[in-house]
Biopython code that builds the backbone (N, CA, C, O; Angstrom):
import numpy as np
from Bio.PDB.StructureBuilder import StructureBuilder

atoms = [
    (1, "UNK", "N", (66.576, 124.575, 146.291)),
    (1, "UNK", "CA", (66.640, 125.681, 144.815)),
    (1, "UNK", "C", (66.341, 124.708, 143.706)),
    (1, "UNK", "O", (67.035, 123.751, 144.049)),
    (2, "UNK", "N", (65.835, 124.413, 142.767)),
    (2, "UNK", "CA", (65.703, 124.041, 141.257)),
    (2, "UNK", "C", (66.829, 125.278, 140.881)),
    (2, "UNK", "O", (67.272, 126.220, 141.538)),
    (3, "UNK", "N", (67.144, 124.619, 139.011)),
    (3, "UNK", "CA", (68.267, 125.277, 138.282)),
    (3, "UNK", "C", (67.425, 124.762, 137.036)),
    (3, "UNK", "O", (66.690, 123.776, 137.083)),
    (4, "UNK", "N", (67.623, 125.539, 135.942)),
    (4, "UNK", "CA", (68.106, 124.465, 134.868)),
    (4, "UNK", "C", (68.377, 124.417, 134.578)),
    (4, "UNK", "O", (69.298, 125.233, 134.586)),
    (5, "UNK", "N", (68.382, 123.113, 133.255)),
    (5, "UNK", "CA", (69.851, 122.431, 133.222)),
    (5, "UNK", "C", (71.177, 123.391, 132.218)),
    (5, "UNK", "O", (72.350, 123.236, 131.878)),
    (6, "UNK", "N", (70.447, 124.061, 132.117)),
    (6, "UNK", "CA", (71.620, 125.325, 131.493)),
    (6, "UNK", "C", (72.125, 125.910, 132.872)),
    (6, "UNK", "O", (73.087, 126.527, 133.330)),
    (7, "UNK", "N", (71.208, 125.491, 133.175)),
    (7, "UNK", "CA", (72.046, 127.051, 134.677)),
    (7, "UNK", "C", (72.570, 125.598, 134.820)),
    (7, "UNK", "O", (73.234, 125.419, 133.799)),
    (8, "UNK", "N", (72.619, 124.097, 135.822)),
    (8, "UNK", "CA", (73.637, 123.288, 135.795)),
    (8, "UNK", "C", (74.803, 123.122, 135.836)),
    (8, "UNK", "O", (75.628, 122.835, 136.704)),
    (9, "UNK", "N", (74.805, 123.515, 133.892)),
    (9, "UNK", "CA", (76.096, 123.439, 133.192)),
    (9, "UNK", "C", (77.023, 124.112, 133.358)),
    (9, "UNK", "O", (78.185, 123.740, 133.516)),
    (10, "UNK", "N", (76.537, 125.370, 133.336)),
    (10, "UNK", "CA", (77.308, 126.727, 134.305)),
    (10, "UNK", "C", (77.612, 126.416, 135.898)),
    (10, "UNK", "O", (77.840, 127.378, 136.632)),
    (11, "UNK", "N", (77.616, 125.045, 136.448)),
    (11, "UNK", "CA", (78.101, 125.210, 137.242)),
    (11, "UNK", "C", (79.212, 125.165, 137.503)),
    (11, "UNK", "O", (79.937, 125.093, 136.511)),
    (12, "UNK", "N", (80.049, 125.182, 139.102)),
    (12, "UNK", "CA", (81.186, 123.936, 139.469)),
    (12, "UNK", "C", (80.760, 122.412, 139.071)),
    (12, "UNK", "O", (80.934, 121.420, 138.364)),
    (13, "UNK", "N", (80.471, 122.679, 139.501)),
    (13, "UNK", "CA", (79.915, 121.266, 139.859)),
    (13, "UNK", "C", (80.094, 120.364, 137.943)),
    (13, "UNK", "O", (80.834, 119.447, 137.588)),
    (14, "UNK", "N", (78.980, 121.233, 137.092)),
    (14, "UNK", "CA", (79.051, 120.491, 135.925)),
    (14, "UNK", "C", (80.895, 120.625, 135.296)),
    (14, "UNK", "O", (81.421, 119.832, 134.516)),
    (15, "UNK", "N", (81.789, 122.284, 136.143)),
    (15, "UNK", "CA", (82.554, 121.850, 135.397)),
    (15, "UNK", "C", (83.555, 120.569, 136.033)),
    (15, "UNK", "O", (84.209, 119.741, 135.399)),
    (16, "UNK", "N", (83.432, 120.716, 137.343)),
    (16, "UNK", "CA", (84.371, 119.432, 138.100)),
    (16, "UNK", "C", (83.901, 117.787, 136.576)),
    (16, "UNK", "O", (84.408, 117.117, 135.676)),
    (17, "UNK", "N", (82.961, 117.960, 137.134)),
    (17, "UNK", "CA", (82.617, 116.397, 136.002)),
    (17, "UNK", "C", (83.719, 116.265, 134.836)),
    (17, "UNK", "O", (84.747, 115.606, 134.676)),
    (18, "UNK", "N", (82.962, 117.259, 134.073)),
    (18, "UNK", "CA", (84.016, 117.881, 133.010)),
    (18, "UNK", "C", (85.239, 118.235, 132.895)),
    (18, "UNK", "O", (85.710, 118.381, 131.768)),
    (19, "UNK", "N", (86.140, 118.483, 134.225)),
    (19, "UNK", "CA", (87.687, 118.656, 133.891)),
    (19, "UNK", "C", (87.617, 117.991, 134.944)),
    (19, "UNK", "O", (87.883, 118.658, 135.943)),
    (20, "UNK", "N", (87.203, 116.259, 135.243)),
    (20, "UNK", "CA", (87.317, 114.970, 135.696)),
    (20, "UNK", "C", (88.079, 113.985, 133.889)),
    (20, "UNK", "O", (88.901, 113.076, 133.765)),
    (21, "UNK", "N", (86.923, 115.123, 132.416)),
    (21, "UNK", "CA", (87.870, 113.835, 131.903)),
    (21, "UNK", "C", (88.132, 114.168, 131.014)),
    (21, "UNK", "O", (87.605, 114.085, 129.905)),
    (22, "UNK", "N", (89.466, 114.834, 131.557)),
    (22, "UNK", "CA", (90.405, 115.983, 130.936)),
    (22, "UNK", "C", (90.126, 117.185, 130.573)),
    (22, "UNK", "O", (89.132, 117.788, 130.170)),
    (23, "UNK", "N", (91.700, 117.515, 130.901)),
    (23, "UNK", "CA", (91.794, 118.666, 130.449)),
    (23, "UNK", "C", (92.488, 119.725, 129.074)),
    (23, "UNK", "O", (91.924, 119.833, 127.985)),
    (24, "UNK", "N", (93.762, 120.406, 129.428)),
    (24, "UNK", "CA", (93.767, 121.458, 127.787)),
    (24, "UNK", "C", (94.437, 120.402, 126.938)),
    (24, "UNK", "O", (94.470, 120.394, 125.708)),
    (25, "UNK", "N", (95.020, 119.420, 127.844)),
    (25, "UNK", "CA", (96.122, 118.377, 127.196)),
    (25, "UNK", "C", (95.366, 118.071, 125.601)),
    (25, "UNK", "O", (94.168, 117.907, 125.370)),
    (26, "UNK", "N", (96.849, 118.060, 124.366)),
    (26, "UNK", "CA", (95.895, 117.047, 122.901)),
    (26, "UNK", "C", (94.656, 117.968, 122.652)),
    (26, "UNK", "O", (93.662, 117.690, 121.981)),
    (27, "UNK", "N", (94.955, 119.264, 123.417)),
    (27, "UNK", "CA", (93.910, 120.190, 122.194)),
    (27, "UNK", "C", (94.468, 121.188, 121.328)),
    (27, "UNK", "O", (95.047, 122.197, 121.730)),
    (28, "UNK", "N", (94.223, 120.791, 119.795)),
    (28, "UNK", "CA", (94.713, 121.420, 119.481)),
    (28, "UNK", "C", (94.247, 122.982, 119.780)),
    (28, "UNK", "O", (93.210, 123.260, 120.382)),
    (29, "UNK", "N", (95.815, 124.609, 118.908)),
    (29, "UNK", "CA", (95.108, 125.708, 119.142)),
    (29, "UNK", "C", (94.032, 126.466, 118.430)),
    (29, "UNK", "O", (93.275, 127.429, 118.553)),
    (30, "UNK", "N", (94.287, 125.763, 117.838)),
    (30, "UNK", "CA", (92.192, 126.277, 117.459)),
    (30, "UNK", "C", (91.367, 125.973, 118.235)),
    (30, "UNK", "O", (90.256, 126.482, 118.083)),
    (31, "UNK", "N", (91.599, 124.978, 119.425)),
    (31, "UNK", "CA", (90.140, 124.245, 119.888)),
    (31, "UNK", "C", (90.431, 125.121, 120.585)),
    (31, "UNK", "O", (89.429, 125.819, 120.741)),
    (32, "UNK", "N", (91.776, 125.744, 121.449)),
    (32, "UNK", "CA", (91.472, 126.472, 122.643)),
    (32, "UNK", "C", (90.876, 127.978, 121.601)),
    (32, "UNK", "O", (90.076, 128.846, 121.949)),
    (33, "UNK", "N", (91.222, 127.912, 120.977)),
    (33, "UNK", "CA", (91.548, 130.173, 119.768)),
    (33, "UNK", "C", (89.459, 129.958, 119.846)),
    (33, "UNK", "O", (88.719, 130.818, 119.368)),
    (34, "UNK", "N", (88.939, 128.693, 120.520)),
    (34, "UNK", "CA", (86.838, 128.793, 119.467)),
    (34, "UNK", "C", (86.597, 129.594, 120.940)),
    (34, "UNK", "O", (85.836, 130.541, 120.742)),
    (35, "UNK", "N", (86.858, 129.536, 121.826)),
    (35, "UNK", "CA", (86.524, 130.055, 122.820)),
    (35, "UNK", "C", (86.059, 131.281, 123.292)),
    (35, "UNK", "O", (86.534, 131.200, 124.425)),
    (36, "UNK", "N", (85.663, 132.023, 123.280)),
    (36, "UNK", "CA", (85.008, 132.692, 123.368)),
    (36, "UNK", "C", (83.198, 132.985, 124.016)),
    (36, "UNK", "O", (82.111, 132.463, 123.770)),
    (37, "UNK", "N", (83.722, 134.207, 125.016)),
    (37, "UNK", "CA", (83.012, 134.875, 126.372)),
    (37, "UNK", "C", (81.593, 134.923, 125.596)),
    (37, "UNK", "O", (80.543, 134.288, 125.693)),
    (38, "UNK", "N", (82.135, 136.146, 124.649)),
    (38, "UNK", "CA", (80.809, 137.049, 124.186)),
    (38, "UNK", "C", (79.883, 136.501, 123.138)),
    (38, "UNK", "O", (78.768, 136.989, 122.953)),
    (39, "UNK", "N", (80.409, 135.358, 122.369)),
    (39, "UNK", "CA", (79.549, 133.840, 122.049)),
    (39, "UNK", "C", (79.557, 132.335, 122.935)),
    (39, "UNK", "O", (78.991, 131.386, 122.393)),
    (40, "UNK", "N", (80.076, 132.165, 124.035)),
    (40, "UNK", "CA", (79.336, 130.396, 124.321)),
    (40, "UNK", "C", (79.342, 130.972, 125.850)),
    (40, "UNK", "O", (79.114, 130.155, 126.743)),
    (41, "UNK", "N", (79.548, 132.103, 126.142)),
    (41, "UNK", "CA", (78.959, 132.658, 127.604)),
    (41, "UNK", "C", (80.354, 132.202, 128.790)),
    (41, "UNK", "O", (81.422, 132.672, 128.396)),
    (42, "UNK", "N", (80.489, 131.258, 130.337)),
    (42, "UNK", "CA", (81.579, 131.580, 130.218)),
    (42, "UNK", "C", (81.442, 130.580, 131.512)),
    (42, "UNK", "O", (80.404, 130.520, 132.172)),
    (43, "UNK", "N", (83.183, 129.424, 131.935)),
    (43, "UNK", "CA", (82.804, 128.319, 132.315)),
    (43, "UNK", "C", (83.231, 129.105, 134.087)),
    (43, "UNK", "O", (84.085, 129.968, 134.295)),
    (44, "UNK", "N", (82.245, 128.396, 135.192)),
    (44, "UNK", "CA", (83.236, 128.859, 136.416)),
    (44, "UNK", "C", (83.765, 127.897, 137.125)),
    (44, "UNK", "O", (83.793, 126.696, 136.856)),
    (45, "UNK", "N", (84.367, 128.686, 138.433)),
    (45, "UNK", "CA", (84.927, 127.528, 139.012)),
    (45, "UNK", "C", (84.453, 128.407, 139.799)),
    (45, "UNK", "O", (83.977, 129.468, 139.395)),
    (46, "UNK", "N", (84.597, 127.745, 142.179)),
    (46, "UNK", "CA", (84.739, 128.424, 143.441)),
    (46, "UNK", "C", (85.159, 127.366, 143.908)),
    (46, "UNK", "O", (84.876, 126.168, 143.859)),
    (47, "UNK", "N", (86.375, 128.453, 144.685)),
    (47, "UNK", "CA", (87.036, 127.775, 145.857)),
    (47, "UNK", "C", (86.752, 126.830, 146.754)),
    (47, "UNK", "O", (86.101, 127.328, 147.673)),
    (48, "UNK", "N", (87.016, 125.288, 146.955)),
    (48, "UNK", "CA", (86.432, 124.865, 148.377)),
    (48, "UNK", "C", (84.701, 124.755, 148.713)),
    (48, "UNK", "O", (84.180, 124.984, 149.805)),
    (49, "UNK", "N", (83.798, 124.223, 147.090)),
    (49, "UNK", "CA", (82.886, 124.794, 147.554)),
    (49, "UNK", "C", (82.244, 123.304, 147.385)),
    (49, "UNK", "O", (82.339, 122.125, 147.043)),
    (50, "UNK", "N", (81.485, 124.430, 147.945)),
    (50, "UNK", "CA", (80.025, 123.458, 148.674)),
    (50, "UNK", "C", (78.630, 123.600, 148.924)),
    (50, "UNK", "O", (78.031, 123.574, 149.999)),
    (51, "UNK", "N", (77.941, 123.849, 147.037)),
    (51, "UNK", "CA", (76.969, 124.182, 146.723)),
    (51, "UNK", "C", (76.078, 124.995, 146.370)),
    (51, "UNK", "O", (74.885, 125.087, 146.082)),
    (52, "UNK", "N", (77.607, 125.915, 146.547)),
    (52, "UNK", "CA", (77.299, 127.451, 145.883)),
    (52, "UNK", "C", (77.352, 127.187, 143.995)),
    (52, "UNK", "O", (77.675, 126.106, 143.503)),
    (53, "UNK", "N", (76.808, 128.910, 142.841)),
    (53, "UNK", "CA", (76.952, 128.239, 142.261)),
    (53, "UNK", "C", (76.628, 129.459, 141.366)),
    (53, "UNK", "O", (75.553, 129.923, 141.745)),
    (54, "UNK", "N", (76.981, 129.946, 140.644)),
    (54, "UNK", "CA", (77.199, 131.255, 139.539)),
    (54, "UNK", "C", (77.270, 130.639, 137.915)),
    (54, "UNK", "O", (77.748, 129.711, 137.263)),
    (55, "UNK", "N", (76.357, 131.979, 137.767)),
    (55, "UNK", "CA", (76.070, 131.510, 136.274)),
    (55, "UNK", "C", (76.446, 133.291, 134.854)),
    (55, "UNK", "O", (75.798, 134.322, 134.667)),
    (56, "UNK", "N", (77.351, 132.922, 134.425)),
    (56, "UNK", "CA", (77.726, 134.549, 133.775)),
    (56, "UNK", "C", (77.396, 133.709, 132.741)),
    (56, "UNK", "O", (77.743, 132.616, 132.292)),
    (57, "UNK", "N", (76.649, 134.543, 132.526)),
    (57, "UNK", "CA", (75.739, 134.452, 130.742)),
    (57, "UNK", "C", (77.188, 135.141, 129.436)),
    (57, "UNK", "O", (78.175, 135.798, 129.765)),
    (58, "UNK", "N", (76.871, 134.760, 128.234)),
    (58, "UNK", "CA", (77.357, 135.853, 127.259)),
    (58, "UNK", "C", (76.822, 137.254, 126.978)),
    (58, "UNK", "O", (77.461, 138.250, 126.641)),
    (59, "UNK", "N", (75.271, 137.089, 127.229)),
    (59, "UNK", "CA", (75.005, 138.620, 127.104)),
    (59, "UNK", "C", (75.251, 139.566, 128.378)),
    (59, "UNK", "O", (75.130, 140.791, 128.411)),
    (60, "UNK", "N", (75.570, 138.833, 129.263)),
    (60, "UNK", "CA", (75.998, 139.648, 130.906)),
    (60, "UNK", "C", (78.143, 140.822, 130.415)),
    (60, "UNK", "O", (78.610, 141.904, 130.771)),
    (61, "UNK", "N", (78.735, 139.451, 129.332)),
    (61, "UNK", "CA", (79.799, 139.487, 128.772)),
    (61, "UNK", "C", (79.186, 140.813, 128.298)),
    (61, "UNK", "O", (79.307, 141.956, 128.738)),
    (62, "UNK", "N", (78.491, 140.312, 127.267)),
    (62, "UNK", "CA", (78.997, 141.959, 126.550)),
    (62, "UNK", "C", (78.063, 142.399, 127.733)),
    (62, "UNK", "O", (78.597, 141.954, 128.749)),
    (63, "UNK", "N", (77.149, 142.931, 127.998)),
    (63, "UNK", "CA", (76.870, 143.855, 128.088)),
    (63, "UNK", "C", (77.946, 145.271, 129.326)),
    (63, "UNK", "O", (77.897, 146.474, 129.582)),
    (64, "UNK", "N", (78.750, 144.085, 129.700)),
    (64, "UNK", "CA", (80.275, 144.505, 130.211)),
    (64, "UNK", "C", (80.195, 145.753, 131.132)),
    (64, "UNK", "O", (81.102, 146.571, 130.977)),
    (65, "UNK", "N", (79.178, 146.044, 132.138)),
    (65, "UNK", "CA", (79.162, 146.698, 133.393)),
    (65, "UNK", "C", (79.138, 145.969, 134.033)),
    (65, "UNK", "O", (79.055, 144.913, 133.405)),
    (66, "UNK", "N", (79.178, 145.667, 135.973)),
    (66, "UNK", "CA", (79.211, 145.922, 136.554)),
    (66, "UNK", "C", (78.271, 145.022, 137.405)),
    (66, "UNK", "O", (77.316, 145.509, 138.010)),
    (67, "UNK", "N", (78.575, 143.656, 137.436)),
    (67, "UNK", "CA", (77.057, 142.874, 138.293)),
    (67, "UNK", "C", (77.567, 141.727, 139.262)),
    (67, "UNK", "O", (78.568, 141.027, 139.104)),
    (68, "UNK", "N", (76.472, 141.687, 140.503)),
    (68, "UNK", "CA", (76.854, 141.962, 141.582)),
    (68, "UNK", "C", (75.415, 140.577, 141.519)),
    (68, "UNK", "O", (74.204, 140.569, 141.301)),
    (69, "UNK", "N", (76.752, 139.327, 141.940)),
    (69, "UNK", "CA", (75.949, 138.264, 141.444)),
    (69, "UNK", "C", (75.298, 137.492, 142.703)),
    (69, "UNK", "O", (74.760, 138.565, 142.974)),
    (70, "UNK", "N", (74.808, 136.560, 143.810)),
    (70, "UNK", "CA", (74.326, 135.824, 144.574)),
    (70, "UNK", "C", (74.239, 134.049, 144.870)),
    (70, "UNK", "O", (73.500, 133.068, 144.799)),
    (71, "UNK", "N", (75.590, 134.517, 145.244)),
    (71, "UNK", "CA", (75.816, 132.846, 144.557)),
    (71, "UNK", "C", (75.325, 131.397, 145.416)),
    (71, "UNK", "O", (75.791, 130.271, 145.237)),
    (72, "UNK", "N", (73.928, 131.913, 146.683)),
    (72, "UNK", "CA", (73.752, 130.517, 147.682)),
    (72, "UNK", "C", (73.599, 129.303, 147.271)),
    (72, "UNK", "O", (74.128, 128.380, 147.890)),
    (73, "UNK", "N", (72.696, 129.043, 145.926)),
    (73, "UNK", "CA", (72.782, 127.787, 145.844)),
    (73, "UNK", "C", (72.154, 127.320, 147.327)),
    (73, "UNK", "O", (71.590, 127.828, 148.297)),
    (74, "UNK", "N", (72.624, 126.018, 146.858)),
    (74, "UNK", "CA", (72.339, 124.494, 147.944)),
    (74, "UNK", "C", (72.347, 124.805, 149.141)),
    (74, "UNK", "O", (71.358, 124.702, 149.867)),
    (75, "UNK", "N", (74.008, 125.430, 149.680)),
    (75, "UNK", "CA", (74.710, 126.388, 150.100)),
    (75, "UNK", "C", (73.100, 126.280, 151.412)),
    (75, "UNK", "O", (71.898, 126.251, 151.145)),
    (76, "UNK", "N", (73.838, 126.246, 152.823)),
    (76, "UNK", "CA", (73.034, 127.426, 154.435)),
    (76, "UNK", "C", (73.453, 128.191, 154.848)),
    (76, "UNK", "O", (73.424, 128.293, 156.074)),
    (77, "UNK", "N", (74.499, 129.809, 153.521)),
    (77, "UNK", "CA", (74.376, 130.420, 154.140)),
    (77, "UNK", "C", (74.642, 131.200, 152.142)),
    (77, "UNK", "O", (74.278, 130.635, 151.111)),
    (78, "UNK", "N", (75.066, 132.006, 152.206)),
    (78, "UNK", "CA", (74.953, 132.853, 150.787)),
    (78, "UNK", "C", (76.298, 133.914, 150.213)),
    (78, "UNK", "O", (77.246, 133.682, 150.965)),
    (79, "UNK", "N", (76.502, 134.450, 149.683)),
    (79, "UNK", "CA", (77.900, 135.001, 149.389)),
    (79, "UNK", "C", (77.667, 135.239, 148.685)),
    (79, "UNK", "O", (76.852, 134.674, 147.955)),
    (80, "UNK", "N", (78.714, 137.005, 148.329)),
    (80, "UNK", "CA", (78.195, 137.757, 146.619)),
    (80, "UNK", "C", (79.171, 137.843, 145.508)),
    (80, "UNK", "O", (80.041, 138.316, 146.240)),
    (81, "UNK", "N", (79.630, 137.798, 144.609)),
    (81, "UNK", "CA", (80.250, 137.997, 144.537)),
    (81, "UNK", "C", (79.870, 139.333, 143.347)),
    (81, "UNK", "O", (78.760, 139.588, 142.879)),
    (82, "UNK", "N", (81.523, 140.227, 142.992)),
    (82, "UNK", "CA", (80.879, 141.496, 142.184)),
    (82, "UNK", "C", (81.821, 141.215, 140.652)),
    (82, "UNK", "O", (82.993, 140.955, 140.923)),
    (83, "UNK", "N", (81.664, 141.218, 139.847)),
    (83, "UNK", "CA", (82.595, 141.190, 137.931)),
    (83, "UNK", "C", (82.330, 143.080, 137.859)),
    (83, "UNK", "O", (81.378, 143.857, 137.780)),
    (84, "UNK", "N", (83.851, 143.142, 137.946)),
    (84, "UNK", "CA", (83.222, 144.736, 137.782)),
    (84, "UNK", "C", (83.305, 144.807, 135.734)),
    (84, "UNK", "O", (83.334, 143.858, 134.951)),
    (85, "UNK", "N", (83.319, 146.083, 135.485)),
    (85, "UNK", "CA", (83.677, 146.193, 134.342)),
    (85, "UNK", "C", (84.828, 146.087, 132.618)),
    (85, "UNK", "O", (84.953, 146.004, 131.396)),
    (86, "UNK", "N", (85.511, 146.216, 134.360)),
    (86, "UNK", "CA", (87.181, 146.282, 133.859)),
    (86, "UNK", "C", (87.460, 144.600, 133.801)),
    (86, "UNK", "O", (88.377, 144.094, 133.154)),
    (87, "UNK", "N", (86.379, 143.778, 134.691)),
    (87, "UNK", "CA", (87.223, 142.820, 134.211)),
    (87, "UNK", "C", (86.401, 142.094, 132.869)),
    (87, "UNK", "O", (87.040, 141.403, 132.075)),
    (88, "UNK", "N", (84.873, 142.334, 132.698)),
    (88, "UNK", "CA", (84.525, 142.324, 131.303)),
    (88, "UNK", "C", (84.554, 142.409, 130.573)),
    (88, "UNK", "O", (84.059, 141.761, 129.651)),
    (89, "UNK", "N", (85.534, 143.802, 130.633)),
    (89, "UNK", "CA", (85.963, 144.165, 129.261)),
    (89, "UNK", "C", (87.284, 142.840, 129.103)),
    (89, "UNK", "O", (87.595, 142.267, 128.058)),
    (90, "UNK", "N", (87.823, 142.640, 130.357)),
    (90, "UNK", "CA", (88.987, 141.335, 129.743)),
    (90, "UNK", "C", (89.118, 139.703, 129.224)),
    (90, "UNK", "O", (89.991, 138.985, 128.738)),
    (91, "UNK", "N", (87.438, 139.564, 129.716)),
    (91, "UNK", "CA", (86.670, 138.289, 129.374)),
    (91, "UNK", "C", (86.135, 138.982, 127.276)),
    (91, "UNK", "O", (86.797, 138.734, 126.268)),
    (92, "UNK", "N", (85.706, 139.249, 127.297)),
    (92, "UNK", "CA", (85.842, 139.975, 125.994)),
    (92, "UNK", "C", (87.160, 140.731, 125.107)),
    (92, "UNK", "O", (87.356, 140.917, 123.906)),
    (93, "UNK", "N", (87.648, 140.934, 125.894)),
    (93, "UNK", "CA", (89.398, 141.045, 124.497)),
    (93, "UNK", "C", (90.132, 139.257, 124.255)),
    (93, "UNK", "O", (90.871, 138.713, 123.434)),
    (94, "UNK", "N", (89.420, 138.872, 125.465)),
    (94, "UNK", "CA", (91.102, 137.402, 125.144)),
    (94, "UNK", "C", (90.137, 136.520, 125.018)),
    (94, "UNK", "O", (89.583, 136.610, 126.113)),
    (95, "UNK", "N", (89.666, 135.866, 124.521)),
    (95, "UNK", "CA", (89.360, 134.206, 123.738)),
    (95, "UNK", "C", (89.769, 133.452, 125.127)),
    (95, "UNK", "O", (89.032, 133.213, 126.083)),
    (96, "UNK", "N", (91.110, 133.156, 124.973)),
    (96, "UNK", "CA", (91.018, 132.622, 126.600)),
    (96, "UNK", "C", (91.743, 132.777, 128.011)),
    (96, "UNK", "O", (92.574, 132.163, 128.681)),
    (97, "UNK", "N", (90.785, 134.219, 128.116)),
    (97, "UNK", "CA", (91.438, 134.955, 129.980)),
    (97, "UNK", "C", (90.518, 134.605, 130.496)),
    (97, "UNK", "O", (89.382, 134.343, 130.098)),
    (98, "UNK", "N", (91.086, 134.585, 131.624)),
    (98, "UNK", "CA", (89.681, 134.663, 132.311)),
    (98, "UNK", "C", (89.720, 135.397, 134.019)),
    (98, "UNK", "O", (89.797, 136.621, 133.918)),
    (99, "UNK", "N", (89.701, 135.128, 134.860)),
    (99, "UNK", "CA", (89.726, 136.107, 135.232)),
    (99, "UNK", "C", (88.413, 135.877, 137.169)),
    (99, "UNK", "O", (87.220, 135.620, 137.332)),
    (100, "UNK", "N", (90.107, 136.290, 138.567)),
    (100, "UNK", "CA", (89.404, 135.179, 139.505)),
    (100, "UNK", "C", (89.414, 136.532, 140.387)),
    (100, "UNK", "O", (90.373, 137.282, 140.571)),
    (101, "UNK", "N", (87.696, 136.684, 141.039)),
    (101, "UNK", "CA", (87.529, 137.693, 142.264)),
    (101, "UNK", "C", (86.996, 137.113, 143.262)),
    (101, "UNK", "O", (86.031, 136.398, 142.990)),
    (102, "UNK", "N", (87.296, 137.182, 144.300)),
    (102, "UNK", "CA", (86.912, 136.661, 146.107)),
    (102, "UNK", "C", (85.010, 137.262, 145.916)),
    (102, "UNK", "O", (84.332, 138.136, 145.376)),
    (103, "UNK", "N", (84.910, 136.152, 146.720)),
    (103, "UNK", "CA", (83.339, 136.083, 147.213)),
    (103, "UNK", "C", (83.377, 137.102, 147.776)),
    (103, "UNK", "O", (84.509, 137.557, 147.606)),
    (104, "UNK", "N", (82.378, 138.218, 148.786)),
    (104, "UNK", "CA", (81.954, 138.298, 150.504)),
    (104, "UNK", "C", (81.979, 137.159, 151.218)),
    (104, "UNK", "O", (81.765, 136.117, 150.597)),
    (105, "UNK", "N", (82.202, 137.103, 152.438)),
    (105, "UNK", "CA", (82.383, 136.811, 153.183)),
    (105, "UNK", "C", (80.297, 136.600, 154.046)),
    (105, "UNK", "O", (79.318, 137.301, 154.301)),
    (106, "UNK", "N", (80.992, 134.431, 154.179)),
    (106, "UNK", "CA", (78.846, 134.466, 154.960)),
    (106, "UNK", "C", (79.586, 132.950, 155.320)),
    (106, "UNK", "O", (80.272, 132.393, 154.462)),
    (107, "UNK", "N", (79.378, 132.358, 156.652)),
    (107, "UNK", "CA", (79.397, 130.787, 157.487)),
    (107, "UNK", "C", (80.802, 131.420, 157.791)),
    (107, "UNK", "O", (81.482, 130.592, 158.399)),
    (108, "UNK", "N", (81.485, 132.615, 157.578)),
    (108, "UNK", "CA", (82.784, 132.232, 158.116)),
    (108, "UNK", "C", (83.572, 132.026, 157.392)),
    (108, "UNK", "O", (84.590, 131.519, 157.864)),
    (109, "UNK", "N", (83.543, 132.275, 156.000)),
    (109, "UNK", "CA", (84.363, 132.350, 155.113)),
    (109, "UNK", "C", (84.114, 133.260, 153.120)),
    (109, "UNK", "O", (83.259, 133.884, 152.493)),
    (110, "UNK", "N", (85.382, 132.775, 152.957)),
    (110, "UNK", "CA", (84.778, 133.034, 151.497)),
    (110, "UNK", "C", (85.531, 132.662, 150.374)),
    (110, "UNK", "O", (86.641, 132.346, 150.804)),
    (111, "UNK", "N", (85.488, 132.511, 148.897)),
    (111, "UNK", "CA", (85.409, 132.406, 148.478)),
    (111, "UNK", "C", (86.563, 132.138, 147.385)),
    (111, "UNK", "O", (87.210, 131.253, 147.946)),
    (112, "UNK", "N", (87.202, 132.387, 146.146)),
    (112, "UNK", "CA", (87.487, 133.054, 144.824)),
    (112, "UNK", "C", (86.598, 131.774, 143.849)),
    (112, "UNK", "O", (86.445, 130.554, 143.900)),
    (113, "UNK", "N", (86.202, 132.813, 143.062)),
    (113, "UNK", "CA", (85.802, 132.657, 142.132)),
    (113, "UNK", "C", (86.384, 132.677, 140.941)),
    (113, "UNK", "O", (86.702, 133.855, 140.779)),
    (114, "UNK", "N", (86.850, 131.804, 139.617)),
    (114, "UNK", "CA", (87.636, 132.065, 138.766)),
    (114, "UNK", "C", (86.136, 132.362, 137.354)),
    (114, "UNK", "O", (85.027, 131.828, 137.338)),
    (115, "UNK", "N", (86.580, 133.135, 136.600)),
    (115, "UNK", "CA", (85.539, 132.745, 135.425)),
    (115, "UNK", "C", (85.999, 133.106, 134.335)),
    (115, "UNK", "O", (86.488, 134.196, 134.040)),
    (116, "UNK", "N", (85.813, 131.964, 133.551)),
    (116, "UNK", "CA", (86.846, 131.220, 132.420)),
    (116, "UNK", "C", (85.638, 131.002, 131.235)),
    (116, "UNK", "O", (84.503, 130.527, 131.231)),
    (117, "UNK", "N", (86.936, 131.892, 129.806)),
    (117, "UNK", "CA", (85.678, 131.981, 128.476)),
    (117, "UNK", "C", (85.514, 130.471, 127.956)),
    (117, "UNK", "O", (86.601, 129.895, 127.945)),
    (118, "UNK", "N", (84.517, 129.737, 127.554)),
    (118, "UNK", "CA", (84.057, 128.083, 127.463)),
    (118, "UNK", "C", (83.646, 128.803, 125.830)),
    (118, "UNK", "O", (83.144, 128.099, 124.953)),
]
sb = StructureBuilder()
sb.init_structure("model")
sb.init_model(0)
sb.init_chain("A")
sb.init_seg("    ")
for serial, (resi, resn, name, xyz) in enumerate(atoms, 1):
    if name == "N":
        sb.init_residue(resn, " ", resi, " ")
    sb.init_atom(name, np.array(xyz, "f"), 0.0, 1.0, " ", f" {name:<3s}", serial, name[0])
structure = sb.get_structure()
């Protein structure tokens, strides 16, 4: 499956690469306060990931309605994950917020997906 550069930058692989360069350590409160899901979209991580991909856009955050994502990516099986209107409301109201949801079972396992304001 081919993905665009923008889609890749929203993946857990890209997030992991950025995280390897450091976390929020040393960031000022003003830099952290600059996070805004409604404007910047989100960063996502998938636990025990082995090729799955999810991208949650600012438009989806702003729409605030239940969304179900297929996160197959380059894995040999798929999972679905639903982010609810209540989850989106959390992301809309708290710029430093995050939500964690679980995927459906696939390949004999599930994953936790964390969505964080970018």
